[in-house]
N, CA, C and O atoms as CSV, one atom per row, in Angstrom:
chain,resi,resn,atom,element,x,y,z
A,1,MET,N,N,0.823,-1.189,0.000
A,1,MET,CA,C,0.000,0.000,0.000
A,1,MET,C,C,0.870,1.258,0.000
A,1,MET,O,O,0.606,2.197,-0.751
A,2,SER,N,N,1.895,1.277,0.830
A,2,SER,CA,C,2.756,2.461,0.886
A,2,SER,C,C,3.497,2.668,-0.434
A,2,SER,O,O,3.759,3.804,-0.830
A,3,ALA,N,N,3.833,1.575,-1.111
A,3,ALA,CA,C,4.491,1.697,-2.413
A,3,ALA,C,C,3.534,2.331,-3.428
A,3,ALA,O,O,3.948,3.166,-4.233
A,4,TRP,N,N,2.272,1.942,-3.392
A,4,TRP,CA,C,1.276,2.505,-4.295
A,4,TRP,C,C,1.089,3.997,-4.023
A,4,TRP,O,O,0.957,4.794,-4.952
A,5,VAL,N,N,1.080,4.368,-2.734
A,5,VAL,CA,C,0.901,5.778,-2.379
A,5,VAL,C,C,2.028,6.614,-2.963
A,5,VAL,O,O,1.798,7.717,-3.459
A,6,LYS,N,N,3.231,6.093,-2.903
A,6,LYS,CA,C,4.382,6.830,-3.441
A,6,LYS,C,C,4.391,6.838,-4.965
A,6,LYS,O,O,4.693,7.854,-5.590
A,7,LYS,N,N,4.057,5.699,-5.549
A,7,LYS,CA,C,4.159,5.555,-6.993
A,7,LYS,C,C,2.963,6.166,-7.732
A,7,LYS,O,O,3.120,6.698,-8.831
A,8,TYR,N,N,1.780,6.092,-7.135
A,8,TYR,CA,C,0.551,6.549,-7.788
A,8,TYR,C,C,-0.160,7.590,-6.918
A,8,TYR,O,O,-0.957,7.215,-6.059
A,9,PRO,N,N,0.102,8.867,-7.114
A,9,PRO,CA,C,-0.576,9.899,-6.313
A,9,PRO,C,C,-2.089,9.927,-6.552
A,9,PRO,O,O,-2.845,10.377,-5.691
A,10,GLU,N,N,-2.533,9.447,-7.720
A,10,GLU,CA,C,-3.969,9.377,-7.995
A,10,GLU,C,C,-4.648,8.427,-7.011
A,10,GLU,O,O,-5.781,8.659,-6.590
A,11,TRP,N,N,-3.944,7.359,-6.652
A,11,TRP,CA,C,-4.467,6.386,-5.699
A,11,TRP,C,C,-4.703,7.061,-4.345
A,11,TRP,O,O,-5.732,6.844,-3.705
A,12,THR,N,N,-3.752,7.869,-3.923
A,12,THR,CA,C,-3.883,8.588,-2.661
A,12,THR,C,C,-5.076,9.540,-2.709
A,12,THR,O,O,-5.853,9.613,-1.757
A,13,ASP,N,N,-5.222,10.265,-3.812
A,13,ASP,CA,C,-6.365,11.167,-3.966
A,13,ASP,C,C,-7.678,10.403,-3.892
A,13,ASP,O,O,-8.622,10.834,-3.230
A,14,TYR,N,N,-7.730,9.270,-4.573
A,14,TYR,CA,C,-8.939,8.446,-4.563
A,14,TYR,C,C,-9.288,8.010,-3.143
A,14,TYR,O,O,-10.441,8.126,-2.728
A,15,ILE,N,N,-8.317,7.514,-2.401
A,15,ILE,CA,C,-8.562,7.031,-1.032
A,15,ILE,C,C,-9.051,8.170,-0.140
A,15,ILE,O,O,-10.006,7.999,0.618
A,16,PHE,N,N,-8.396,9.339,-0.229
A,16,PHE,CA,C,-8.818,10.470,0.602
A,16,PHE,C,C,-10.206,10.962,0.228
A,16,PHE,O,O,-10.981,11.333,1.109
A,17,LYS,N,N,-10.538,10.974,-1.048
A,17,LYS,CA,C,-11.879,11.377,-1.462
A,17,LYS,C,C,-12.921,10.383,-0.971
A,17,LYS,O,O,-14.014,10.769,-0.557
A,18,LEU,N,N,-12.576,9.102,-1.019
A,18,LEU,CA,C,-13.486,8.070,-0.533
A,18,LEU,C,C,-13.721,8.208,0.967
A,18,LEU,O,O,-14.862,8.121,1.421
A,19,TYR,N,N,-12.662,8.420,1.740
A,19,TYR,CA,C,-12.806,8.641,3.188
A,19,TYR,C,C,-13.635,9.893,3.473
A,19,TYR,O,O,-14.474,9.902,4.374
A,20,HIS,N,N,-13.394,10.932,2.706
A,20,HIS,CA,C,-14.127,12.180,2.888
A,20,HIS,C,C,-15.627,11.978,2.643
A,20,HIS,O,O,-16.458,12.452,3.417
A,21,ARG,N,N,-15.958,11.277,1.573
A,21,ARG,CA,C,-17.360,11.016,1.243
A,21,ARG,C,C,-18.037,10.181,2.330
A,21,ARG,O,O,-19.164,10.477,2.726
A,22,ARG,N,N,-17.363,9.153,2.807
A,22,ARG,CA,C,-17.934,8.305,3.859
A,22,ARG,C,C,-18.108,9.084,5.158
A,22,ARG,O,O,-19.095,8.887,5.867
A,23,PHE,N,N,-17.160,9.970,5.480
A,23,PHE,CA,C,-17.260,10.770,6.689
A,23,PHE,C,C,-18.441,11.735,6.596
A,23,PHE,O,O,-19.148,11.942,7.583
A,24,GLU,N,N,-18.661,12.327,5.420
A,24,GLU,CA,C,-19.818,13.203,5.229
A,24,GLU,C,C,-21.129,12.430,5.384
A,24,GLU,O,O,-22.082,12.946,5.968
A,25,GLU,N,N,-21.187,11.213,4.871
A,25,GLU,CA,C,-22.375,10.380,5.042
A,25,GLU,C,C,-22.628,10.110,6.513
A,25,GLU,O,O,-23.769,10.177,6.970
A,26,LEU,N,N,-21.584,9.808,7.252
A,26,LEU,CA,C,-21.706,9.565,8.684
A,26,LEU,C,C,-22.221,10.800,9.410
A,26,LEU,O,O,-23.101,10.691,10.264
A,27,LEU,N,N,-21.686,11.972,9.085
A,27,LEU,CA,C,-22.153,13.205,9.712
A,27,LEU,C,C,-23.613,13.487,9.389
A,27,LEU,O,O,-24.352,13.966,10.249
A,28,ASN,N,N,-24.040,13.197,8.162
A,28,ASN,CA,C,-25.448,13.383,7.794
A,28,ASN,C,C,-26.359,12.475,8.605
A,28,ASN,O,O,-27.432,12.896,9.038
A,29,VAL,N,N,-25.942,11.243,8.812
A,29,VAL,CA,C,-26.739,10.316,9.623
A,29,VAL,C,C,-26.827,10.803,11.057
A,29,VAL,O,O,-27.911,10.816,11.641
A,30,VAL,N,N,-25.707,11.202,11.629
A,30,VAL,CA,C,-25.702,11.692,13.004
A,30,VAL,C,C,-26.570,12.941,13.131
A,30,VAL,O,O,-27.328,13.070,14.093
A,31,ASN,N,N,-26.470,13.858,12.179
A,31,ASN,CA,C,-27.302,15.065,12.218
A,31,ASN,C,C,-28.785,14.745,12.135
A,31,ASN,O,O,-29.587,15.333,12.861
A,32,SER,N,N,-29.156,13.826,11.266
A,32,SER,CA,C,-30.575,13.498,11.135
A,32,SER,C,C,-31.104,12.824,12.387
A,32,SER,O,O,-32.234,13.089,12.797
A,33,ILE,N,N,-30.314,11.963,12.999
A,33,ILE,CA,C,-30.753,11.287,14.217
A,33,ILE,C,C,-30.844,12.275,15.380
A,33,ILE,O,O,-31.793,12.235,16.164
A,34,ALA,N,N,-29.862,13.150,15.486
A,34,ALA,CA,C,-29.803,14.049,16.634
A,34,ALA,C,C,-30.735,15.255,16.511
A,34,ALA,O,O,-31.282,15.714,17.514
A,35,PHE,N,N,-30.920,15.767,15.304
A,35,PHE,CA,C,-31.587,17.050,15.173
A,35,PHE,C,C,-32.857,17.054,14.332
A,35,PHE,O,O,-33.576,18.054,14.326
A,36,GLN,N,N,-33.149,15.987,13.635
A,36,GLN,CA,C,-34.320,15.961,12.760
A,36,GLN,C,C,-35.431,15.161,13.422
A,36,GLN,O,O,-35.181,14.113,14.018
A,37,ARG,N,N,-36.658,15.660,13.315
A,37,ARG,CA,C,-37.792,14.950,13.895
A,37,ARG,C,C,-38.043,13.656,13.126
A,37,ARG,O,O,-37.717,13.543,11.944
A,38,MET,N,N,-38.627,12.685,13.822
A,38,MET,CA,C,-38.842,11.360,13.217
A,38,MET,C,C,-39.784,11.444,12.022
A,38,MET,O,O,-39.567,10.741,11.035
A,39,ASP,N,N,-40.819,12.275,12.073
A,39,ASP,CA,C,-41.724,12.357,10.926
A,39,ASP,C,C,-41.007,12.914,9.700
A,39,ASP,O,O,-41.275,12.479,8.580
A,40,GLU,N,N,-40.094,13.877,9.896
A,40,GLU,CA,C,-39.312,14.406,8.781
A,40,GLU,C,C,-38.374,13.341,8.224
A,40,GLU,O,O,-38.211,13.220,7.010
A,41,ARG,N,N,-37.760,12.573,9.116
A,41,ARG,CA,C,-36.868,11.488,8.675
A,41,ARG,C,C,-37.649,10.442,7.895
A,41,ARG,O,O,-37.168,9.920,6.889
A,42,LEU,N,N,-38.867,10.134,8.367
A,42,LEU,CA,C,-39.700,9.131,7.704
A,42,LEU,C,C,-40.077,9.578,6.295
A,42,LEU,O,O,-39.967,8.800,5.348
A,43,ILE,N,N,-40.522,10.825,6.149
A,43,ILE,CA,C,-40.895,11.343,4.826
A,43,ILE,C,C,-39.691,11.342,3.895
A,43,ILE,O,O,-39.794,10.938,2.736
A,44,GLU,N,N,-38.558,11.793,4.400
A,44,GLU,CA,C,-37.333,11.815,3.589
A,44,GLU,C,C,-36.948,10.402,3.152
A,44,GLU,O,O,-36.557,10.185,2.005
A,45,HIS,N,N,-37.063,9.442,4.074
A,45,HIS,CA,C,-36.717,8.051,3.765
A,45,HIS,C,C,-37.670,7.467,2.715
A,45,HIS,O,O,-37.233,6.769,1.800
A,46,LEU,N,N,-38.970,7.752,2.848
A,46,LEU,CA,C,-39.942,7.261,1.871
A,46,LEU,C,C,-39.674,7.851,0.487
A,46,LEU,O,O,-39.722,7.138,-0.516
A,47,ASN,N,N,-39.394,9.139,0.435
A,47,ASN,CA,C,-39.097,9.775,-0.854
A,47,ASN,C,C,-37.825,9.213,-1.474
A,47,ASN,O,O,-37.751,9.034,-2.689
A,48,LYS,N,N,-36.833,8.938,-0.652
A,48,LYS,CA,C,-35.585,8.366,-1.157
A,48,LYS,C,C,-35.826,6.961,-1.715
A,48,LYS,O,O,-35.303,6.611,-2.773
A,49,LYS,N,N,-36.626,6.155,-0.994
A,49,LYS,CA,C,-36.938,4.806,-1.479
A,49,LYS,C,C,-37.721,4.875,-2.790
A,49,LYS,O,O,-37.482,4.088,-3.705
A,50,ALA,N,N,-38.657,5.821,-2.873
A,50,ALA,CA,C,-39.461,5.963,-4.087
A,50,ALA,C,C,-38.592,6.365,-5.272
A,50,ALA,O,O,-38.777,5.858,-6.379
A,51,SER,N,N,-37.649,7.268,-5.048
A,51,SER,CA,C,-36.787,7.677,-6.165
A,51,SER,C,C,-35.836,6.560,-6.578
A,51,SER,O,O,-35.495,6.440,-7.754
A,52,MET,N,N,-35.407,5.744,-5.621
A,52,MET,CA,C,-34.521,4.617,-5.954
A,52,MET,C,C,-35.255,3.550,-6.752
A,52,MET,O,O,-34.690,2.971,-7.680
A,53,THR,N,N,-36.515,3.284,-6.396
A,53,THR,CA,C,-37.274,2.249,-7.096
A,53,THR,C,C,-37.966,2.783,-8.346
A,53,THR,O,O,-38.350,2.014,-9.226
A,54,GLY,N,N,-38.125,4.115,-8.419
A,54,GLY,CA,C,-38.806,4.695,-9.566
A,54,GLY,C,C,-40.309,4.515,-9.518
A,54,GLY,O,O,-40.987,4.608,-10.541
A,55,SER,N,N,-40.829,4.259,-8.328
A,55,SER,CA,C,-42.261,4.033,-8.162
A,55,SER,C,C,-42.746,4.737,-6.906
A,55,SER,O,O,-42.028,4.824,-5.909
A,56,LYS,N,N,-43.968,5.237,-6.967
A,56,LYS,CA,C,-44.571,5.878,-5.792
A,56,LYS,C,C,-45.227,4.849,-4.873
A,56,LYS,O,O,-45.693,5.197,-3.788
A,57,GLU,N,N,-45.266,3.591,-5.296
A,57,GLU,CA,C,-45.822,2.527,-4.469
A,57,GLU,C,C,-44.685,1.677,-3.919
A,57,GLU,O,O,-43.929,1.067,-4.675
A,58,LEU,N,N,-44.574,1.644,-2.602
A,58,LEU,CA,C,-43.496,0.918,-1.943
A,58,LEU,C,C,-44.058,-0.322,-1.258
A,58,LEU,O,O,-44.997,-0.230,-0.467
A,59,ASN,N,N,-43.492,-1.458,-1.559
A,59,ASN,CA,C,-43.875,-2.706,-0.903
A,59,ASN,C,C,-42.973,-2.899,0.300
A,59,ASN,O,O,-41.899,-3.492,0.201
A,60,VAL,N,N,-43.424,-2.393,1.432
A,60,VAL,CA,C,-42.616,-2.420,2.646
A,60,VAL,C,C,-43.557,-2.474,3.854
A,60,VAL,O,O,-44.642,-1.893,3.840
A,61,THR,N,N,-43.125,-3.171,4.879
A,61,THR,CA,C,-43.922,-3.247,6.102
A,61,THR,C,C,-43.508,-2.140,7.060
A,61,THR,O,O,-42.443,-1.540,6.917
A,62,HIS,N,N,-44.357,-1.884,8.027
A,62,HIS,CA,C,-44.036,-0.884,9.045
A,62,HIS,C,C,-42.803,-1.320,9.834
A,62,HIS,O,O,-41.984,-0.488,10.226
A,63,GLN,N,N,-42.677,-2.612,10.063
A,63,GLN,CA,C,-41.521,-3.124,10.806
A,63,GLN,C,C,-40.229,-2.907,10.027
A,63,GLN,O,O,-39.206,-2.545,10.608
A,64,GLN,N,N,-40.271,-3.127,8.721
A,64,GLN,CA,C,-39.083,-2.894,7.902
A,64,GLN,C,C,-38.674,-1.424,7.941
A,64,GLN,O,O,-37.489,-1.104,8.040
A,65,MET,N,N,-39.662,-0.532,7.861
A,65,MET,CA,C,-39.369,0.903,7.940
A,65,MET,C,C,-38.768,1.249,9.294
A,65,MET,O,O,-37.816,2.025,9.372
A,66,ALA,N,N,-39.318,0.678,10.356
A,66,ALA,CA,C,-38.806,0.938,11.702
A,66,ALA,C,C,-37.361,0.461,11.831
A,66,ALA,O,O,-36.521,1.153,12.405
A,67,ASP,N,N,-37.080,-0.719,11.295
A,67,ASP,CA,C,-35.708,-1.249,11.349
A,67,ASP,C,C,-34.745,-0.355,10.574
A,67,ASP,O,O,-33.628,-0.105,11.027
A,68,GLU,N,N,-35.170,0.124,9.413
A,68,GLU,CA,C,-34.312,0.969,8.589
A,68,GLU,C,C,-34.044,2.324,9.234
A,68,GLU,O,O,-32.984,2.916,9.031
A,69,LEU,N,N,-35.010,2.812,10.013
A,69,LEU,CA,C,-34.873,4.131,10.629
A,69,LEU,C,C,-34.425,4.066,12.087
A,69,LEU,O,O,-34.221,5.101,12.721
A,70,GLY,N,N,-34.271,2.867,12.615
A,70,GLY,CA,C,-33.832,2.731,14.002
A,70,GLY,C,C,-34.890,3.169,14.992
A,70,GLY,O,O,-34.588,3.829,15.986
A,71,SER,N,N,-36.125,2.802,14.721
A,71,SER,CA,C,-37.238,3.180,15.586
A,71,SER,C,C,-38.081,1.951,15.872
A,71,SER,O,O,-37.736,0.841,15.467
A,72,SER,N,N,-39.193,2.156,16.575
A,72,SER,CA,C,-40.085,1.030,16.847
A,72,SER,C,C,-41.217,1.010,15.817
A,72,SER,O,O,-41.533,2.033,15.211
A,73,ARG,N,N,-41.813,-0.151,15.629
A,73,ARG,CA,C,-42.915,-0.294,14.677
A,73,ARG,C,C,-44.095,0.580,15.087
A,73,ARG,O,O,-44.767,1.153,14.230
A,74,GLU,N,N,-44.348,0.685,16.377
A,74,GLU,CA,C,-45.485,1.461,16.865
A,74,GLU,C,C,-45.353,2.938,16.493
A,74,GLU,O,O,-46.323,3.566,16.071
A,75,VAL,N,N,-44.150,3.485,16.653
A,75,VAL,CA,C,-43.912,4.896,16.313
A,75,VAL,C,C,-44.104,5.108,14.820
A,75,VAL,O,O,-44.756,6.067,14.407
A,76,ILE,N,N,-43.542,4.219,14.007
A,76,ILE,CA,C,-43.663,4.353,12.555
A,76,ILE,C,C,-45.120,4.215,12.130
A,76,ILE,O,O,-45.584,4.974,11.279
A,77,SER,N,N,-45.847,3.267,12.701
A,77,SER,CA,C,-47.266,3.091,12.356
A,77,SER,C,C,-48.073,4.340,12.698
A,77,SER,O,O,-48.915,4.774,11.912
A,78,ARG,N,N,-47.814,4.915,13.871
A,78,ARG,CA,C,-48.531,6.125,14.280
A,78,ARG,C,C,-48.219,7.285,13.331
A,78,ARG,O,O,-49.123,8.019,12.932
A,79,LEU,N,N,-46.958,7.450,12.973
A,79,LEU,CA,C,-46.583,8.535,12.059
A,79,LEU,C,C,-47.147,8.324,10.662
A,79,LEU,O,O,-47.592,9.278,10.023
A,80,LEU,N,N,-47.132,7.082,10.180
A,80,LEU,CA,C,-47.704,6.801,8.864
A,80,LEU,C,C,-49.202,7.081,8.845
A,80,LEU,O,O,-49.720,7.620,7.867
A,81,LYS,N,N,-49.897,6.720,9.916
A,81,LYS,CA,C,-51.336,6.990,10.004
A,81,LYS,C,C,-51.593,8.495,9.999
A,81,LYS,O,O,-52.540,8.965,9.370
A,82,GLN,N,N,-50.751,9.244,10.698
A,82,GLN,CA,C,-50.870,10.703,10.724
A,82,GLN,C,C,-50.638,11.285,9.332
A,82,GLN,O,O,-51.368,12.179,8.904
A,83,LEU,N,N,-49.623,10.782,8.622
A,83,LEU,CA,C,-49.346,11.248,7.264
A,83,LEU,C,C,-50.482,10.889,6.308
A,83,LEU,O,O,-50.771,11.632,5.370
A,84,GLU,N,N,-51.124,9.741,6.552
A,84,GLU,CA,C,-52.267,9.352,5.724
A,84,GLU,C,C,-53.429,10.324,5.955
A,84,GLU,O,O,-54.097,10.723,5.001
A,85,LYS,N,N,-53.675,10.704,7.202
A,85,LYS,CA,C,-54.741,11.670,7.507
A,85,LYS,C,C,-54.461,13.023,6.871
A,85,LYS,O,O,-55.393,13.732,6.490
A,86,GLU,N,N,-53.185,13.390,6.751
A,86,GLU,CA,C,-52.796,14.656,6.121
A,86,GLU,C,C,-52.852,14.584,4.603
A,86,GLU,O,O,-52.659,15.596,3.929
A,87,GLY,N,N,-53.118,13.387,4.049
A,87,GLY,CA,C,-53.235,13.220,2.604
A,87,GLY,C,C,-51.917,13.112,1.873
A,87,GLY,O,O,-51.863,13.338,0.664
A,88,LYS,N,N,-50.848,12.771,2.580
A,88,LYS,CA,C,-49.535,12.668,1.950
A,88,LYS,C,C,-49.244,11.277,1.414
A,88,LYS,O,O,-48.375,11.105,0.560
A,89,LEU,N,N,-49.973,10.278,1.916
A,89,LEU,CA,C,-49.778,8.903,1.456
A,89,LEU,C,C,-51.023,8.086,1.732
A,89,LEU,O,O,-51.934,8.530,2.430
A,90,ARG,N,N,-51.049,6.886,1.174
A,90,ARG,CA,C,-52.154,5.953,1.387
A,90,ARG,C,C,-51.549,4.628,1.838
A,90,ARG,O,O,-50.590,4.134,1.244
A,91,LEU,N,N,-52.117,4.068,2.882
A,91,LEU,CA,C,-51.615,2.817,3.445
A,91,LEU,C,C,-52.464,1.639,3.013
A,91,LEU,O,O,-53.692,1.720,2.983
A,92,SER,N,N,-51.806,0.552,2.680
A,92,SER,CA,C,-52.443,-0.731,2.404
A,92,SER,C,C,-51.611,-1.788,3.106
A,92,SER,O,O,-50.581,-1.479,3.705
A,93,ARG,N,N,-52.053,-3.026,3.034
A,93,ARG,CA,C,-51.294,-4.090,3.659
A,93,ARG,C,C,-49.958,-4.259,2.952
A,93,ARG,O,O,-49.916,-4.546,1.755
A,94,ASN,N,N,-48.869,-4.083,3.689
A,94,ASN,CA,C,-47.492,-4.213,3.184
A,94,ASN,C,C,-47.208,-3.279,2.006
A,94,ASN,O,O,-46.320,-3.555,1.200
A,95,LYS,N,N,-47.953,-2.178,1.899
A,95,LYS,CA,C,-47.743,-1.257,0.787
A,95,LYS,C,C,-48.027,0.166,1.245
A,95,LYS,O,O,-48.994,0.424,1.962
A,96,ILE,N,N,-47.162,1.089,0.815
A,96,ILE,CA,C,-47.333,2.509,1.073
A,96,ILE,C,C,-47.310,3.215,-0.265
A,96,ILE,O,O,-46.352,3.076,-1.026
A,97,SER,N,N,-48.366,3.979,-0.562
A,97,SER,CA,C,-48.456,4.729,-1.816
A,97,SER,C,C,-48.295,6.204,-1.509
A,97,SER,O,O,-49.081,6.781,-0.758
A,98,LEU,N,N,-47.278,6.809,-2.092
A,98,LEU,CA,C,-47.049,8.239,-1.904
A,98,LEU,C,C,-47.958,9.014,-2.841
A,98,LEU,O,O,-48.113,8.650,-4.006
A,99,LEU,N,N,-48.556,10.076,-2.334
A,99,LEU,CA,C,-49.484,10.879,-3.148
A,99,LEU,C,C,-48.830,12.174,-3.587
A,99,LEU,O,O,-49.455,12.978,-4.278
């Protein structure tokens, strides 16, 4: 590794950029957990999943969402029900449709 660092400065740049990117991701996670409300995190997570799948209909359980967000199923279910009442999504069995 040290030989590569000396011989290939591009390799060193790549490694430092990779560490920098991962550190920024870590800081974003810590900031969202420490300073962002759970309902905001939930909406952001749902939108991110929808953009990744390319569909507004997500086949996911409340428990899976809770596990992904580091919360309990009860909290996620309550927040999803609240978002449904606000008209932001529609809940079905094992499916969440973003409106």
